[in-house]
C-alpha positions in Angstrom: 123.1 -197.3 86.4 121.9 -195.3 83.5 121.6 -191.5 83.5 119.8 -189.6 80.8 120.6 -185.9 80.3 118.3 -183.8 78.1 118.7 -180.5 76.5 117.2 -178.3 73.9 113.7 -177.5 75.2 112.3 -174.0 75.3 109.8 -171.5 73.9 109.1 -171.3 70.2 106.5 -169.7 68.0 103.9 -171.8 66.1 105.5 -173.0 62.9 109.0 -172.9 64.3 111.5 -175.7 65.1 113.5 -177.1 68.0 116.1 -179.8 68.4 116.2 -181.9 71.5 119.2 -184.0 72.6 119.5 -186.8 75.2 122.8 -188.3 76.2 122.9 -191.6 78.1 125.8 -192.4 80.4 126.6 -195.3 82.8 125.8 -198.9 81.9 124.6 -198.1 78.4 125.6 -201.4 76.8 122.2 -203.0 77.5 120.1 -200.2 75.9 118.2 -201.3 72.9 115.6 -198.6 72.2 115.8 -194.9 72.9 113.2 -192.3 72.2 110.9 -189.5 73.4 107.6 -189.4 75.1 105.6 -186.3 76.1 103.0 -185.5 78.7 100.4 -182.8 79.3 98.8 -182.4 82.7 95.7 -184.5 82.9 96.6 -186.7 80.0 98.7 -189.9 79.9 102.2 -189.9 78.7 102.3 -190.6 74.9 104.9 -191.9 72.5 106.5 -189.2 70.3 109.3 -191.1 68.6 111.5 -194.1 69.3 114.5 -195.6 67.5 116.3 -198.9 68.0 120.0 -199.5 68.0 119.6 -200.8 64.4 117.9 -197.6 63.2 114.3 -198.7 63.1 111.9 -195.9 64.0 108.4 -195.5 65.3 106.4 -192.3 65.6 103.2 -191.2 67.3 100.4 -190.4 64.9 100.2 -186.8 65.8 103.9 -186.1 64.9 104.4 -188.1 61.8 105.8 -186.0 59.0 106.8 -183.2 61.3 109.3 -184.8 63.8 112.4 -186.8 63.1 114.2 -189.0 65.6 117.9 -190.0 65.1 120.6 -191.7 67.1 124.3 -191.6 67.5 125.2 -195.0 69.0 128.9 -194.0 69.4 127.9 -191.1 71.6 124.9 -192.9 73.2 122.8 -189.9 72.2 119.3 -189.7 70.7 118.0 -186.5 69.0 114.5 -185.2 68.2 114.1 -182.6 65.5 110.7 -180.9 65.9 109.5 -179.0 62.9 106.3 -177.2 62.0 105.5 -176.9 65.7 101.9 -176.4 66.8 100.5 -175.1 70.1 99.2 -178.6 70.8 102.8 -179.9 70.8 103.3 -178.0 74.1 104.3 -180.6 76.7 107.0 -181.9 78.9 109.2 -184.1 76.7 110.9 -187.1 78.4 113.8 -189.0 77.1 113.5 -192.8 77.4 116.0 -195.6 77.2 114.8 -199.3 77.3 117.1 -202.0 78.6 116.4 -205.7 78.8 114.4 -205.5 82.0 114.1 -201.8 82.8 113.1 -198.5 81.4 115.1 -195.4 82.2 113.7 -191.9 82.1 115.2 -188.4 81.9 114.0 -185.5 84.0 112.0 -184.0 81.2 112.3 -180.8 79.3 109.6 -178.3 78.7 108.6 -177.4 75.1 106.2 -174.5 74.8 104.7 -173.5 71.5 103.0 -170.1 71.4 100.3 -169.1 68.9 
């Protein structure tokens, strides 16, 4: 019903930047919140950033001041600007879209930060 397509992951040096994109398609009219989570093997998935259709944002403590989430409602697309990257930011980043009764997830995109 909803498909999330991610792009923008890759390998970057410590201190560098990346920009992730996630486009939603299908029955997108019910989506309220979109955002990003990340997961490292052996650790639970954690919130990176989320944004509502009205523009309210929420960030994980470890990325505040470095990452910025934005949204283009007309394009059903959410973005994540990752600045001042650190090796500890290395993870699989998952796009998330929350509907009234269901959460949708992207396939994940790998972000690797080298020291």
